[in-house]
C-alpha positions in Angstrom: 17.4 -29.5 -100.8 17.2 -25.7 -100.3 13.7 -25.6 -101.8 12.4 -27.7 -98.9 13.1 -25.0 -96.4 10.2 -22.7 -95.5 10.2 -19.2 -94.2 9.5 -20.0 -90.6 8.7 -17.5 -87.8 10.7 -15.3 -85.5 8.9 -16.7 -82.5 9.7 -18.7 -80.4 13.4 -18.4 -80.3 15.5 -21.6 -80.5 14.5 -24.9 -82.2 10.8 -25.6 -81.8 9.5 -29.0 -82.9 6.1 -29.2 -84.5 4.2 -31.4 -86.9 6.4 -32.1 -89.9 9.6 -30.4 -88.8 11.3 -27.8 -86.7 11.3 -24.0 -86.6 14.6 -22.3 -86.0 14.9 -18.7 -84.8 18.0 -16.7 -83.8 18.8 -13.1 -82.8 21.7 -11.4 -84.6 21.2 -7.7 -85.3 24.4 -7.0 -87.3 24.9 -10.3 -89.1 25.0 -10.1 -92.9 24.6 -13.9 -93.5 23.5 -16.8 -91.4 24.0 -20.5 -92.2 22.0 -23.2 -90.3 24.1 -26.3 -90.3 23.2 -29.9 -89.3 25.4 -32.8 -88.2 25.0 -36.5 -87.8 27.7 -36.8 -85.1 29.1 -34.6 -82.4 32.6 -34.9 -83.9 31.6 -34.5 -87.5 34.3 -32.6 -89.5 31.8 -31.0 -91.7 28.0 -30.5 -91.8 25.8 -33.1 -93.4 23.6 -30.2 -94.5 23.9 -26.5 -94.7 21.0 -24.0 -95.2 21.8 -20.4 -96.0 19.1 -18.1 -94.7 18.0 -15.6 -97.3 17.8 -12.2 -95.5 14.8 -11.3 -97.7 12.8 -14.4 -96.8 14.3 -15.6 -93.5 14.8 -12.4 -91.6 12.3 -10.4 -89.6 13.8 -7.3 -87.9 16.9 -8.7 -86.1 15.7 -12.3 -86.1 16.8 -15.0 -88.6 14.4 -17.9 -88.9 13.5 -20.9 -91.0 11.2 -23.9 -90.8 13.0 -27.1 -91.9 10.7 -30.0 -92.7 11.6 -33.5 -91.5 13.9 -32.4 -88.6 13.1 -34.4 -85.5 14.2 -34.5 -81.9 17.8 -35.6 -81.5 19.0 -33.7 -84.5 22.4 -31.9 -84.0 22.7 -28.4 -85.3 24.6 -25.1 -85.0 25.1 -21.8 -86.8 27.8 -20.1 -88.8 27.2 -16.3 -88.7 28.8 -13.8 -91.1 29.3 -10.1 -90.3 31.9 -7.5 -89.5 35.0 -8.5 -87.5 35.6 -5.1 -86.1 36.5 -5.4 -82.4 36.8 -1.6 -81.9 33.1 -1.4 -82.8 32.2 -4.3 -80.5 31.6 -6.8 -83.4 33.5 -10.1 -83.5 31.8 -12.2 -86.2 33.7 -15.3 -87.3 31.9 -17.6 -89.8 34.6 -20.3 -89.4 33.2 -21.1 -86.0 30.2 -23.3 -85.4 28.1 -21.5 -82.8 25.6 -22.9 -80.3 22.0 -21.8 -80.3 21.6 -19.5 -77.2 18.1 -21.1 -76.8 19.3 -24.7 -77.5 17.6 -27.1 -75.1 20.4 -29.7 -75.4 24.1 -29.8 -76.1 26.5 -32.5 -77.3 30.3 -32.2 -76.7 32.7 -34.0 -79.1 35.4 -36.2 -77.5 38.0 -33.8 -78.9 36.2 -30.5 -78.0 38.8 -27.8 -77.9 38.5 -24.4 -76.3 41.8 -23.4 -77.7 40.8 -24.1 -81.3 37.6 -22.0 -80.7 39.9 -19.1 -79.7 42.1 -19.3 -82.7 41.5 -18.4 -86.4 40.2 -21.2 -88.6 37.4 -23.8 -88.7 36.5 -25.7 -85.5 33.7 -27.9 -86.8 35.0 -31.2 -85.5 35.9 -29.8 -82.1 32.8 -27.6 -81.5 29.9 -28.2 -79.2 26.6 -28.6 -81.1 23.0 -27.9 -80.1 20.3 -30.6 -80.0 16.7 -30.4 -81.1 14.5 -31.6 -78.3 10.9 -32.4 -77.6 9.9 -31.7 -74.0 6.3 -32.8 -74.5 7.2 -36.5 -74.7 8.3 -36.8 -71.1 5.8 -38.2 -68.6 5.9 -36.2 -65.4 3.3 -38.4 -63.8 1.6 -35.5 -62.1 4.8 -33.9 -60.7 4.9 -30.2 -59.9 7.2 -27.9 -58.0 6.7 -28.3 -54.2 6.5 -24.7 -53.0 7.7 -25.5 -49.5 7.4 -22.7 -47.0 10.6 -20.8 -46.2 10.0 -21.4 -42.5 10.4 -25.2 -43.1 13.2 -25.0 -45.6 16.7 -26.5 -45.0 19.0 -26.1 -48.0 21.8 -28.5 -48.8 24.3 -27.0 -51.2 25.8 -29.8 -53.2 27.6 -30.8 -56.4 25.9 -33.4 -58.6 29.1 -35.1 -59.7 30.9 -34.8 -56.4 28.1 -36.3 -54.3 28.4 -39.8 -55.8 31.7 -39.8 -57.8 33.8 -41.4 -55.1 34.3 -45.1 -55.6 33.1 -45.7 -52.1 29.7 -44.1 -52.7 28.0 -47.4 -53.2 26.6 -46.3 -56.6 27.2 -48.4 -59.7 30.3 -47.2 -61.6 28.2 -46.3 -64.6 26.1 -43.9 -62.5 28.7 -42.3 -60.2 28.7 -38.6 -60.5 25.4 -38.4 -62.4 21.8 -37.3 -62.0 20.9 -41.0 -61.7 23.6 -41.5 -59.0 22.0 -38.7 -57.0 18.7 -40.4 -57.2 20.1 -43.5 -55.4 21.3 -41.3 -52.5 17.9 -39.5 -51.9 17.2 -41.7 -48.8 20.4 -40.3 -47.3 19.2 -36.7 -47.8 15.8 -37.6 -46.4 17.3 -39.2 -43.3 19.5 -36.0 -42.8 16.3 -33.9 -42.8 17.1 -31.9 -46.0 14.1 -30.2 -47.6 15.9 -28.6 -50.6 19.0 -29.3 -52.6 20.9 -26.3 -54.1 22.8 -27.8 -57.1 26.0 -26.1 -58.2 25.7 -25.2 -61.9 24.1 -27.8 -64.1 23.7 -25.6 -67.2 26.1 -26.8 -69.9 29.5 -25.3 -69.1 33.0 -25.4 -70.5 35.1 -27.8 -68.5 38.2 -26.4 -70.2 37.7 -22.9 -68.8 40.4 -23.3 -66.1 44.2 -23.3 -65.8 46.2 -25.7 -68.1 46.1 -29.3 -67.0 43.0 -28.7 -64.7 39.3 -29.1 -65.2 36.5 -26.7 -64.4 34.7 -28.7 -61.7 32.3 -26.2 -60.1 30.7 -25.2 -63.4 30.7 -21.4 -63.2 31.5 -21.2 -66.9 28.2 -21.4 -68.8 27.8 -21.7 -72.5 24.1 -22.5 -72.6 21.3 -21.3 -70.3 18.8 -24.0 -71.3 20.7 -27.3 -71.7 21.6 -29.6 -68.7 25.2 -30.5 -68.5 25.5 -33.9 -70.4 28.6 -35.0 -68.5 26.3 -35.4 -65.4 24.2 -37.9 -67.2 24.7 -41.7 -67.3 22.9 -41.6 -70.6 25.1 -40.2 -73.4 22.6 -40.2 -76.3 21.7 -36.6 -77.3 18.4 -36.6 -75.5 19.4 -38.7 -72.5 20.6 -35.8 -70.2 17.2 -34.1 -70.4 15.3 -37.2 -69.3 17.8 -38.1 -66.6 17.7 -34.6 -65.2 13.9 -34.7 -65.1 14.0 -38.2 -63.5 16.1 -36.7 -60.8 13.8 -33.8 -60.2 10.8 -36.1 -60.1 12.4 -38.5 -57.7 13.5 -35.6 -55.3 10.0 -34.2 -55.4 8.5 -37.6 -54.4 10.9 -37.5 -51.4 9.6 -34.1 -50.5 12.9 -32.3 -51.5 12.9 -29.2 -53.6 15.4 -28.5 -56.4 17.2 -25.1 -56.4 19.6 -24.4 -59.2 22.7 -22.2 -58.8 22.5 -20.1 -62.0 25.2 -18.0 -63.6 23.7 -15.1 -65.5 26.6 -12.7 -64.9 29.1 -14.0 -67.4 29.9 -16.8 -69.9 32.8 -19.1 -70.7 33.8 -17.0 -73.7 36.1 -15.0 -71.4 37.9 -11.8 -72.4 39.0 -10.5 -75.8 41.4 -13.5 -76.2 38.8 -16.1 -75.3 36.9 -18.6 -77.5 34.0 -18.0 -79.8 31.4 -20.5 -78.7 28.0 -18.7 -79.0 27.2 -15.2 -77.9 30.4 -13.5 -79.1 29.8 -14.7 -82.6 26.1 -13.7 -82.7 25.8 -10.2 -81.2 28.8 -9.4 -79.1 27.8 -5.8 -78.6 24.4 -6.8 -77.3 25.3 -9.7 -75.0 28.3 -8.2 -73.2 29.4 -5.1 -71.3 32.2 -3.5 -73.2 34.8 -1.0 -72.2 34.7 2.5 -73.9 37.1 1.3 -76.5 34.6 -1.5 -77.4 37.4 -3.9 -78.1 37.8 -5.0 -74.4 35.3 -6.5 -72.1 34.2 -5.0 -68.8 35.0 -7.5 -66.0 32.7 -7.2 -63.0 32.6 -11.0 -62.6 36.3 -11.6 -62.2 36.2 -14.1 -65.1 37.0 -12.0 -68.1 33.6 -10.8 -69.3 30.2 -9.6 -68.0 26.8 -10.2 -69.5 24.8 -7.1 -70.4 21.9 -8.3 -68.4 19.7 -5.2 -68.8 19.9 -5.2 -72.6 16.4 -6.2 -73.8 17.6 -9.3 -75.6 19.6 -10.5 -72.7 16.8 -9.7 -70.2 14.5 -11.8 -72.4 17.0 -14.7 -72.5 17.4 -14.7 -68.7 13.6 -14.7 -68.1 12.9 -17.3 -70.8 15.6 -19.5 -69.3 14.1 -19.3 -65.8 10.6 -19.9 -67.2 11.9 -23.0 -69.1 13.5 -24.6 -66.0 10.3 -24.0 -64.0 7.8 -24.9 -66.6 9.5 -27.7 -68.5 12.0 -29.0 -65.9 10.0 -28.4 -62.8 12.7 -26.9 -60.6 11.6 -25.0 -57.5 14.0 -22.1 -57.3 17.2 -20.4 -58.3 20.3 -19.1 -56.5 21.8 -16.3 -58.6 25.6 -16.2 -58.7 27.0 -12.7 -58.3 23.5 -11.4 -58.6 24.5 -7.8 -58.1 25.8 -7.7 -61.6 22.2 -7.9 -62.7 21.8 -4.4 -61.2 24.4 -2.8 -63.6 23.5 -0.9 -66.8 25.4 -1.0 -70.1 28.1 1.3 -68.6 28.5 -0.7 -65.5 26.7 1.8 -63.3 24.3 0.5 -60.6 20.6 1.0 -61.5 18.2 1.9 -58.7 15.5 -0.3 -60.3 17.2 -2.8 -62.6 14.7 -3.9 -65.3 15.8 -7.5 -65.4 15.3 -8.0 -61.6 11.8 -6.6 -61.8 11.1 -8.7 -64.9 12.0 -11.8 -62.9 10.1 -10.7 -59.8 7.0 -9.8 -61.6 6.8 -12.7 -64.0 3.5 -14.6 -63.2 4.9 -18.0 -64.2 7.8 -17.5 -61.6 5.4 -16.5 -58.8 6.1 -18.8 -55.8 9.5 -19.8 -57.2 12.4 -19.4 -54.6 14.7 -16.6 -55.7 18.0 -16.3 -53.8 20.6 -13.6 -54.6 24.3 -13.7 -53.9 24.0 -10.0 -53.4 27.5 -8.9 -54.4 29.9 -9.0 -57.4 33.6 -9.3 -58.0 34.1 -5.5 -58.5 33.2 -4.5 -54.9 29.4 -4.0 -55.2 27.9 -5.4 -52.0 24.1 -5.3 -51.6 23.4 -7.6 -48.7 20.4 -6.0 -47.0 19.7 -3.7 -50.0 19.1 -6.0 -52.9 16.3 -4.8 -55.1 12.9 -6.5 -55.0 10.3 -7.8 -52.6 10.5 -11.6 -53.0 14.3 -12.1 -53.2 16.1 -13.8 -50.4 19.8 -13.2 -49.9 22.9 -15.2 -49.1 23.8 -13.5 -45.8 27.6 -13.3 -46.1 27.7 -11.3 -42.9 26.1 -14.2 -41.0 28.9 -16.4 -42.1 31.6 -13.9 -41.1 30.1 -12.9 -37.8 29.3 -16.4 -36.6 32.9 -17.5 -37.5 34.3 -14.5 -35.7 32.3 -15.1 -32.5 33.3 -18.8 -32.2 37.0 -18.0 -32.8 36.8 -15.4 -30.0 37.3 -12.2 -32.0 36.8 -9.1 -29.8 33.8 -7.0 -30.6 31.9 -9.8 -32.4 29.3 -10.6 -29.8 26.7 -7.9 -30.8 26.9 -8.8 -34.4 26.6 -12.5 -33.6 23.5 -11.9 -31.5 21.9 -9.9 -34.3 22.6 -12.6 -36.8 20.9 -15.2 -34.5 17.6 -13.3 -34.5 17.4 -12.8 -38.2 19.8 -9.9 -38.7 17.4 -7.0 -38.0 20.4 -4.7 -38.2 20.6 -5.6 -41.9 17.0 -6.3 -42.8 14.9 -4.4 -40.3 14.4 -1.4 -42.6 12.6 -3.6 -45.1 10.1 -5.0 -42.5 10.6 -8.4 -44.0 10.4 -11.8 -42.4 13.6 -13.3 -41.1 13.6 -15.8 -43.9 14.9 -13.2 -46.2 18.3 -14.1 -44.8 19.8 -17.4 -46.1 22.1 -18.2 -43.2 25.3 -20.3 -43.8 28.6 -20.8 -42.2 30.2 -22.6 -45.1 29.5 -22.9 -48.9 31.3 -24.3 -51.9 33.5 -21.2 -52.0 35.9 -21.4 -49.1 36.8 -23.8 -46.4 34.6 -26.8 -45.5 33.4 -26.8 -41.9 36.1 -29.3 -41.0 38.8 -27.2 -42.6 37.4 -24.1 -40.9 38.5 -25.5 -37.5 41.6 -27.2 -38.8 43.5 -24.5 -40.8 44.4 -20.9 -40.3 45.7 -20.5 -43.8 44.6 -21.8 -47.2 46.4 -24.7 -48.9 45.7 -24.1 -52.6 49.0 -25.3 -54.1 47.2 -28.1 -56.0 45.4 -25.5 -58.1 48.7 -24.6 -59.8 48.6 -20.9 -59.0 51.2 -20.9 -56.3 48.5 -20.5 -53.6 47.6 -17.0 -54.9 44.0 -17.9 -55.7 41.2 -18.2 -53.2 40.3 -15.8 -50.3 42.9 -14.9 -47.7 40.3 -13.7 -45.2 38.8 -17.0 -44.0 38.1 -16.1 -40.4 39.1 -19.6 -39.4 40.8 -21.0 -36.3 42.9 -24.2 -36.3 42.3 -24.9 -32.5 46.0 -24.6 -31.9 47.5 -26.9 -34.5 47.7 -26.2 -38.2 46.3 -29.1 -40.2 45.3 -32.6 -39.1 46.3 -33.6 -35.6 46.5 -36.8 -33.6 46.2 -34.9 -30.3 42.9 -36.1 -28.7 42.4 -32.7 -27.0 42.7 -30.8 -30.3 40.4 -33.2 -32.0 37.7 -32.9 -29.3 37.9 -29.1 -29.5 37.5 -29.2 -33.3 34.6 -31.6 -33.1 32.9 -29.3 -30.5 33.5 -26.2 -32.7 31.9 -28.0 -35.6 28.8 -28.7 -33.5 28.8 -25.1 -32.2 28.7 -23.8 -35.7 26.0 -26.2 -36.9 23.9 -25.3 -33.8 24.2 -21.6 -34.5 23.2 -22.1 -38.2 20.2 -24.4 -37.5 18.9 -22.4 -34.5 19.2 -18.9 -36.0 16.2 -17.2 -37.5 16.3 -17.3 -41.3 16.7 -20.1 -43.9 19.7 -22.4 -43.0 22.0 -23.6 -45.7 24.4 -26.5 -45.2 27.4 -27.5 -47.3 27.6 -31.0 -48.7 29.6 -33.2 -46.5 29.9 -30.9 -43.5 27.9 -33.5 -41.6 30.7 -36.0 -42.0 33.5 -33.4 -41.6 34.4 -33.5 -45.3 37.9 -32.1 -45.9 39.5 -30.4 -48.9 42.9 -30.6 -47.2 42.8 -26.8 -46.6 42.0 -25.9 -50.2 39.5 -23.0 -50.1 39.0 -22.7 -53.8 38.7 -26.2 -55.2 36.9 -25.1 -58.4 39.4 -27.0 -60.6 39.7 -30.2 -58.5 37.5 -32.9 -59.9 39.1 -35.5 -57.6 39.0 -36.7 -54.0 39.8 -33.2 -52.8 36.3 -32.2 -53.7 34.3 -35.5 -53.8 32.1 -36.6 -50.9 34.1 -39.3 -49.1 31.5 -41.8 -47.8 34.1 -43.5 -45.7 34.0 -40.5 -43.3 30.4 -41.3 -42.3 31.4 -43.9 -39.7 34.3 -42.1 -37.9 32.2 -38.9 -37.8 28.9 -40.5 -37.0 28.5 -38.3 -33.9 28.4 -35.1 -36.1 26.1 -36.8 -38.5 23.7 -37.8 -35.7 24.0 -34.3 -34.1 22.9 -32.6 -37.3 20.0 -35.1 -37.9 18.6 -34.3 -34.4 19.0 -30.6 -35.1 17.1 -30.7 -38.4 14.4 -33.0 -37.0 13.5 -30.5 -34.2 13.7 -27.5 -36.5 11.1 -29.0 -38.8 9.0 -31.1 -36.3 8.0 -33.6 -38.8 4.2 -33.6 -39.4 1.6 -32.1 -41.6 2.4 -29.0 -43.7 0.2 -27.0 -41.3 2.1 -28.3 -38.3 5.4 -27.6 -39.9 4.4 -24.0 -40.6 3.0 -23.4 -37.1 5.5 -25.4 -35.0 8.9 -25.1 -36.6 11.4 -23.9 -33.9 12.5 -21.1 -36.2 8.9 -19.9 -36.5 8.2 -20.2 -32.8 11.3 -18.3 -31.6 10.5 -15.5 -34.1 7.1 -14.9 -32.5 8.3 -15.4 -28.8 8.8 -13.0 -26.0 12.6 -12.7 -25.9 15.2 -11.7 -23.3 19.0 -11.5 -23.4 21.3 -12.5 -20.4 24.9 -12.7 -19.4 26.1 -15.0 -16.6 23.5 -13.2 -14.6 19.9 -13.0 -15.7 18.8 -10.0 -17.6 22.4 -8.6 -17.5 24.0 -9.2 -20.9 27.5 -8.0 -21.3 27.7 -6.3 -24.7 31.2 -5.0 -24.3 33.8 -5.7 -26.9 35.7 -8.1 -24.7 32.6 -10.2 -23.9 32.5 -13.7 -25.5 29.3 -15.1 -24.0 25.6 -14.5 -24.1 22.3 -16.3 -23.2 18.9 -15.9 -24.8 15.4 -16.9 -23.6 12.4 -17.2 -25.8 9.0 -17.7 -24.1 6.4 -19.0 -26.5 3.2 -18.7 -24.5 0.9 -20.0 -27.3 2.8 -23.3 -27.3 3.5 -23.1 -23.5 7.2 -23.5 -24.2 10.4 -21.8 -23.2 13.8 -22.1 -24.9 17.0 -21.0 -23.3 20.2 -20.8 -25.4 23.7 -20.2 -24.0 26.7 -19.4 -26.2 30.1 -19.5 -24.6 33.0 -18.7 -26.9 35.3 -18.0 -23.9 38.4 -20.1 -23.3 37.1 -21.0 -19.8 33.9 -22.5 -18.4 31.3 -20.1 -17.0 28.4 -20.6 -14.6 25.2 -19.1 -16.0 22.1 -18.3 -14.0 18.9 -19.9 -15.3 15.4 -18.3 -15.3 13.4 -19.9 -12.5 11.4 -22.9 -13.8 7.8 -23.4 -13.1 6.6 -25.2 -9.9 6.9 -29.0 -9.9 9.5 -31.4 -11.3 7.6 -31.6 -14.6 8.4 -27.9 -15.3 12.2 -28.2 -14.8 14.6 -27.1 -17.4 15.7 -30.0 -19.6 19.0 -30.2 -21.5 18.5 -30.7 -25.2 22.0 -29.7 -26.4 25.4 -29.4 -24.7 28.2 -29.5 -27.3 30.8 -30.0 -24.6 29.3 -33.4 -23.8 30.4 -36.6 -25.6 27.9 -38.2 -28.0 25.1 -39.3 -27.4 24.8 -36.7 -24.7 25.8 -33.7 -26.9 22.3 -33.7 -28.2 19.3 -35.9 -27.2 15.8 -36.4 -28.7 13.7 -33.5 -27.5 11.3 -35.6 -25.6 14.1 -37.5 -23.8 16.0 -34.5 -22.6 17.2 -35.0 -18.9 16.2 -32.5 -16.2 18.7 -29.9 -15.1 18.9 -29.5 -11.3 19.3 -26.1 -9.7 19.2 -22.5 -11.0 22.7 -22.4 -12.6 24.3 -24.3 -15.4 28.1 -24.6 -16.0 28.8 -24.1 -19.7 32.2 -25.4 -20.6 34.7 -23.4 -22.6 33.8 -22.9 -26.3 30.4 -24.6 -26.2 26.7 -24.1 -26.8 23.8 -25.2 -24.5 20.1 -25.4 -25.4 17.5 -26.0 -22.7 13.7 -26.2 -22.9 10.9 -26.2 -20.3 7.2 -25.7 -20.2 6.2 -22.0 -19.7 4.2 -21.2 -16.6 
């Protein structure tokens, strides 16, 4: 049937469906032969059809291409690519391996997929992942479009698609637990919590076997495709099902007013180091896709995972931008959080570029205008760019906010000044850029590290379950166990931990910037002290819905915090009236236990802050006491008349429901002093005179 194949075109890359067939295009500069192979099943031991591309007819410059009549959506395919196997020259061609299409929009995984076989000599046809021809035009979006929420009214919820509903007590039907469809069923929960955006841990197809023996890669930071949604997160297992189910999820979240931000991994792939498997990029253009050491046989490792993508190579730059455009244009996502984003600032030699081309390509792309771009502004080789990440529209995970807020509430000497700066948008870090405070994405916990419950329960990590003798995971957790290591039946210890949880939530939600919450912190989800649960696809990582009832007070506390931050109403009202926006534009003053006399010394562990918002005729007074004893704070004089008295909105030392009350029902505070209990936060409000 070789005569049926037509020349095809080099553009667009990937498999593009059109009338009468599909055009295939692939980049491989140094290949000598390319075979396009088709399969009827994911576990097929051999292709049902193989088309050898004639370099005289099917090659234009470095692109191999062909138009194959009759190929429809749902067809499984891959490539076998011939060329030099000369590692010392950076080339690792292996025609015995079936390779994924780097631009493939879908992937199927055979039941006996084997990473090990892909790393060894010999054919891996039956155990190789295959790409899928797709047709995005057949999906009915019903008028859906990205939401473009303002940063001033954004509250991000970092979550894991599988972990959110995988637990048997999730209430989701067994066939949908841990899937995109399962997440749809829990959207009312997210709405009720006040979430405006979900940040999904990686959903690009990844290698679940990229982990220690006997474990499973749960987090997903092991990509093999930058265009295909992970099929294991779909309740539909037909080749095209994951695409439709992912889009169903996005559409449903948008209808609920919730944006979708994807955690994307463009810094490395699952192919690992020189001993790793050949899955895709290694067998196509190893010397182009990866940063190599001077000897060319070994991989530079700025990601800590074995390899590093050569992100500023023209072909890789195009791949990254094309991927982002696809997820915005065809999958309707609202934004991206870039894992180890500082790697994207490195050149082919690993040196840091002052103006990295790929970052400016992303920033200046008109189709991505308005898309939320969030950088994890560091890498695993010591490059730390928080406050100095290149670009004008990028927001940054503020790792210093996390560290300094943790330090303050555990009573570390010298932490007060840094804590105060973080609460007002980190001008020490971002002031030189003259940017809005929303450049800072503020978080106390994220997937990487302790949960909020474990942050106040453990001084030391407990990662033995990972099988690495507790060597993995960070040792610097800045946690405090409140006097007892691990779970405790002591009511006093439990009360203190609960208070600390509320203190940390309050600081996060009332700080200037974009707050990000970790899935399950609102019900004190625990990982039993594991601070690196990347390989724990079990109850250590899953959202345990049974914790909702015993920790209902924390759940309620967070709901009232988010409700006031957003002030539900019209879009204009949300922009104008969000507490974050108001405090940013207020007249501000700092205090200690006495008015206008803050104690900024290293031994100080308390501070108060007043914001007077004349336009809204409102005053906010916040008091943070990380001291081990109660302190009496002077209050600014209220206006004349009982109606102008200070009113207590939050006091984390109070038992629920007095720890936080609806804004309009806040009780009046008598007198001109307020006793703030040890290790607690108080928030008062009053009309301005």
